[in-house]
N, CA, C and O atoms as a Maestro MAE file, in Angstrom:
{
 s_m_m2io_version
 :::
 2.0.0
}

f_m_ct {
 s_m_title
 :::
 protein
 m_atom[128] {
  # First column is atom index #
  i_m_mmod_type
  r_m_x_coord
  r_m_y_coord
  r_m_z_coord
  i_m_residue_number
  s_m_chain_name
  s_m_pdb_residue_name
  s_m_pdb_atom_name
  i_m_atomic_number
  :::
  1 25 -15.226 3.135 17.366 1 A "LYS " " N  " 7
  2 3 -15.250 2.503 16.022 1 A "LYS " " CA " 6
  3 2 -13.837 2.453 15.413 1 A "LYS " " C  " 6
  4 15 -13.616 2.971 14.319 1 A "LYS " " O  " 8
  5 25 -12.910 1.847 16.104 2 A "PRO " " N  " 7
  6 3 -11.529 1.781 15.582 2 A "PRO " " CA " 6
  7 2 -11.382 0.722 14.496 2 A "PRO " " C  " 6
  8 15 -10.465 0.769 13.677 2 A "PRO " " O  " 8
  9 25 -12.300 -0.224 14.509 3 A "SER " " N  " 7
  10 3 -12.223 -1.314 13.514 3 A "SER " " CA " 6
  11 2 -12.360 -0.736 12.100 3 A "SER " " C  " 6
  12 15 -11.608 -1.093 11.194 3 A "SER " " O  " 8
  13 25 -13.327 0.156 11.934 4 A "THR " " N  " 7
  14 3 -13.554 0.745 10.606 4 A "THR " " CA " 6
  15 2 -12.308 1.521 10.170 4 A "THR " " C  " 6
  16 15 -11.880 1.441 9.019 4 A "THR " " O  " 8
  17 25 -11.750 2.261 11.098 5 A "SER " " N  " 7
  18 3 -10.563 3.064 10.777 5 A "SER " " CA " 6
  19 2 -9.431 2.148 10.314 5 A "SER " " C  " 6
  20 15 -8.783 2.408 9.300 5 A "SER " " O  " 8
  21 25 -9.207 1.090 11.059 6 A "ILE " " N  " 7
  22 3 -8.124 0.153 10.716 6 A "ILE " " CA " 6
  23 2 -8.396 -0.461 9.342 6 A "ILE " " C  " 6
  24 15 -7.501 -0.587 8.506 6 A "ILE " " O  " 8
  25 25 -9.644 -0.834 9.138 7 A "LEU " " N  " 7
  26 3 -10.004 -1.462 7.852 7 A "LEU " " CA " 6
  27 2 -9.751 -0.473 6.719 7 A "LEU " " C  " 6
  28 15 -9.191 -0.828 5.681 7 A "LEU " " O  " 8
  29 25 -10.167 0.765 6.932 8 A "LYS " " N  " 7
  30 3 -9.995 1.786 5.888 8 A "LYS " " CA " 6
  31 2 -8.498 1.992 5.610 8 A "LYS " " C  " 6
  32 15 -8.073 2.063 4.457 8 A "LYS " " O  " 8
  33 25 -7.733 2.082 6.660 9 A "THR " " N  " 7
  34 3 -6.291 2.296 6.503 9 A "THR " " CA " 6
  35 2 -5.662 1.131 5.744 9 A "THR " " C  " 6
  36 15 -4.831 1.327 4.858 9 A "THR " " O  " 8
  37 25 -6.063 -0.055 6.098 10 A "THR " " N  " 7
  38 3 -5.512 -1.240 5.433 10 A "THR " " CA " 6
  39 2 -5.870 -1.216 3.953 10 A "THR " " C  " 6
  40 15 -5.037 -1.511 3.096 10 A "THR " " O  " 8
  41 25 -7.109 -0.864 3.667 11 A "LYS " " N  " 7
  42 3 -7.551 -0.836 2.265 11 A "LYS " " CA " 6
  43 2 -6.753 0.236 1.514 11 A "LYS " " C  " 6
  44 15 -6.307 0.021 0.387 11 A "LYS " " O  " 8
  45 25 -6.587 1.377 2.152 12 A "ASN " " N  " 7
  46 3 -5.851 2.468 1.522 12 A "ASN " " CA " 6
  47 2 -4.407 2.029 1.267 12 A "ASN " " C  " 6
  48 15 -3.859 2.257 0.188 12 A "ASN " " O  " 8
  49 25 -3.815 1.413 2.252 13 A "ASP " " N  " 7
  50 3 -2.430 0.948 2.108 13 A "ASP " " CA " 6
  51 2 -2.320 -0.045 0.957 13 A "ASP " " C  " 6
  52 15 -1.392 0.018 0.151 13 A "ASP " " O  " 8
  53 25 -3.263 -0.946 0.895 14 A "ASP " " N  " 7
  54 3 -3.254 -1.955 -0.167 14 A "ASP " " CA " 6
  55 2 -3.314 -1.271 -1.532 14 A "ASP " " C  " 6
  56 15 -2.576 -1.627 -2.451 14 A "ASP " " O  " 8
  57 25 -4.195 -0.293 -1.650 15 A "SER " " N  " 7
  58 3 -4.365 0.410 -2.929 15 A "SER " " CA " 6
  59 2 -3.056 1.138 -3.282 15 A "SER " " C  " 6
  60 15 -2.569 1.059 -4.410 15 A "SER " " O  " 8
  61 25 -2.516 1.830 -2.310 16 A "SER " " N  " 7
  62 3 -1.283 2.589 -2.536 16 A "SER " " CA " 6
  63 2 -0.152 1.633 -2.931 16 A "SER " " C  " 6
  64 15 0.594 1.896 -3.875 16 A "SER " " O  " 8
  65 25 -0.039 0.546 -2.213 17 A "GLU " " N  " 7
  66 3 1.041 -0.417 -2.501 17 A "GLU " " CA " 6
  67 2 0.862 -1.002 -3.896 17 A "GLU " " C  " 6
  68 15 1.821 -1.145 -4.654 17 A "GLU " " O  " 8
  69 25 -0.369 -1.332 -4.215 18 A "SER " " N  " 7
  70 3 -0.654 -1.935 -5.531 18 A "SER " " CA " 6
  71 2 -0.236 -0.950 -6.628 18 A "SER " " C  " 6
  72 15 0.420 -1.334 -7.597 18 A "SER " " O  " 8
  73 25 -0.614 0.300 -6.470 19 A "GLU " " N  " 7
  74 3 -0.277 1.305 -7.488 19 A "GLU " " CA " 6
  75 2 1.244 1.478 -7.560 19 A "GLU " " C  " 6
  76 15 1.823 1.548 -8.645 19 A "GLU " " O  " 8
  77 25 1.865 1.544 -6.410 20 A "ASP " " N  " 7
  78 3 3.325 1.710 -6.370 20 A "ASP " " CA " 6
  79 2 4.016 0.504 -7.007 20 A "ASP " " C  " 6
  80 15 4.990 0.646 -7.746 20 A "ASP " " O  " 8
  81 25 3.500 -0.661 -6.710 21 A "ASP " " N  " 7
  82 3 4.112 -1.880 -7.242 21 A "ASP " " CA " 6
  83 2 3.986 -1.921 -8.766 21 A "ASP " " C  " 6
  84 15 4.852 -2.465 -9.452 21 A "ASP " " O  " 8
  85 25 2.919 -1.351 -9.282 22 A "THR " " N  " 7
  86 3 2.704 -1.390 -10.736 22 A "THR " " CA " 6
  87 2 3.740 -0.512 -11.446 22 A "THR " " C  " 6
  88 15 4.156 -0.829 -12.561 22 A "THR " " O  " 8
  89 25 4.152 0.569 -10.822 23 A "LYS " " N  " 7
  90 3 5.080 1.490 -11.514 23 A "LYS " " CA " 6
  91 2 6.541 1.259 -11.091 23 A "LYS " " C  " 6
  92 15 7.326 0.704 -11.860 23 A "LYS " " O  " 8
  93 25 6.899 1.674 -9.896 24 A "PRO " " N  " 7
  94 3 8.314 1.558 -9.501 24 A "PRO " " CA " 6
  95 2 8.621 0.219 -8.867 24 A "PRO " " C  " 6
  96 15 8.906 0.134 -7.673 24 A "PRO " " O  " 8
  97 25 8.562 -0.820 -9.669 25 A "LYS " " N  " 7
  98 3 8.864 -2.161 -9.112 25 A "LYS " " CA " 6
  99 2 10.374 -2.286 -8.897 25 A "LYS " " C  " 6
  100 15 10.816 -2.802 -7.870 25 A "LYS " " O  " 8
  101 25 11.139 -1.828 -9.835 26 A "LYS " " N  " 7
  102 3 12.606 -1.923 -9.706 26 A "LYS " " CA " 6
  103 2 13.084 -1.060 -8.537 26 A "LYS " " C  " 6
  104 15 13.917 -1.488 -7.739 26 A "LYS " " O  " 8
  105 25 12.557 0.136 -8.448 27 A "ILE " " N  " 7
  106 3 12.975 1.038 -7.363 27 A "ILE " " CA " 6
  107 2 12.631 0.411 -6.012 27 A "ILE " " C  " 6
  108 15 13.443 0.424 -5.087 27 A "ILE " " O  " 8
  109 25 11.418 -0.138 -5.909 28 A "LYS " " N  " 7
  110 3 10.997 -0.748 -4.634 28 A "LYS " " CA " 6
  111 2 11.952 -1.886 -4.274 28 A "LYS " " C  " 6
  112 15 12.364 -2.013 -3.122 28 A "LYS " " O  " 8
  113 25 12.292 -2.689 -5.235 29 A "THR " " N  " 7
  114 3 13.182 -3.820 -4.962 29 A "THR " " CA " 6
  115 2 14.548 -3.285 -4.510 29 A "THR " " C  " 6
  116 15 15.172 -3.842 -3.607 29 A "THR " " O  " 8
  117 25 14.992 -2.228 -5.131 30 A "CYS " " N  " 7
  118 3 16.298 -1.659 -4.783 30 A "CYS " " CA " 6
  119 2 16.245 -1.146 -3.333 30 A "CYS " " C  " 6
  120 15 17.152 -1.410 -2.544 30 A "CYS " " O  " 8
  121 25 15.211 -0.435 -3.003 31 A "ILE " " N  " 7
  122 3 15.080 0.109 -1.645 31 A "ILE " " CA " 6
  123 2 15.013 -1.035 -0.636 31 A "ILE " " C  " 6
  124 15 15.617 -0.973 0.434 31 A "ILE " " O  " 8
  125 25 14.273 -2.072 -0.995 32 A "LYS " " N  " 7
  126 3 14.132 -3.215 -0.070 32 A "LYS " " CA " 6
  127 2 15.414 -4.007 -0.141 32 A "LYS " " C  " 6
  128 15 15.553 -5.021 0.543 32 A "LYS " " O  " 8
  :::
 }
 m_bond[127] {
  # First column is bond index #
  i_m_from
  i_m_to
  i_m_order
  :::
  1 1 2 1
  2 2 3 1
  3 3 4 2
  4 3 5 1
  5 5 6 1
  6 6 7 1
  7 7 8 2
  8 7 9 1
  9 9 10 1
  10 10 11 1
  11 11 12 2
  12 11 13 1
  13 13 14 1
  14 14 15 1
  15 15 16 2
  16 15 17 1
  17 17 18 1
  18 18 19 1
  19 19 20 2
  20 19 21 1
  21 21 22 1
  22 22 23 1
  23 23 24 2
  24 23 25 1
  25 25 26 1
  26 26 27 1
  27 27 28 2
  28 27 29 1
  29 29 30 1
  30 30 31 1
  31 31 32 2
  32 31 33 1
  33 33 34 1
  34 34 35 1
  35 35 36 2
  36 35 37 1
  37 37 38 1
  38 38 39 1
  39 39 40 2
  40 39 41 1
  41 41 42 1
  42 42 43 1
  43 43 44 2
  44 43 45 1
  45 45 46 1
  46 46 47 1
  47 47 48 2
  48 47 49 1
  49 49 50 1
  50 50 51 1
  51 51 52 2
  52 51 53 1
  53 53 54 1
  54 54 55 1
  55 55 56 2
  56 55 57 1
  57 57 58 1
  58 58 59 1
  59 59 60 2
  60 59 61 1
  61 61 62 1
  62 62 63 1
  63 63 64 2
  64 63 65 1
  65 65 66 1
  66 66 67 1
  67 67 68 2
  68 67 69 1
  69 69 70 1
  70 70 71 1
  71 71 72 2
  72 71 73 1
  73 73 74 1
  74 74 75 1
  75 75 76 2
  76 75 77 1
  77 77 78 1
  78 78 79 1
  79 79 80 2
  80 79 81 1
  81 81 82 1
  82 82 83 1
  83 83 84 2
  84 83 85 1
  85 85 86 1
  86 86 87 1
  87 87 88 2
  88 87 89 1
  89 89 90 1
  90 90 91 1
  91 91 92 2
  92 91 93 1
  93 93 94 1
  94 94 95 1
  95 95 96 2
  96 95 97 1
  97 97 98 1
  98 98 99 1
  99 99 100 2
  100 99 101 1
  101 101 102 1
  102 102 103 1
  103 103 104 2
  104 103 105 1
  105 105 106 1
  106 106 107 1
  107 107 108 2
  108 107 109 1
  109 109 110 1
  110 110 111 1
  111 111 112 2
  112 111 113 1
  113 113 114 1
  114 114 115 1
  115 115 116 2
  116 115 117 1
  117 117 118 1
  118 118 119 1
  119 119 120 2
  120 119 121 1
  121 121 122 1
  122 122 123 1
  123 123 124 2
  124 123 125 1
  125 125 126 1
  126 126 127 1
  127 127 128 2
  :::
 }
}
């Protein structure tokens, strides 16, 4: 059942990125 794991990871990443993007947008841009 690797599909579920991948899906979960992707969802988690999306959530984390969304939260990060909401706060440290300037920092993220600087790092990138």
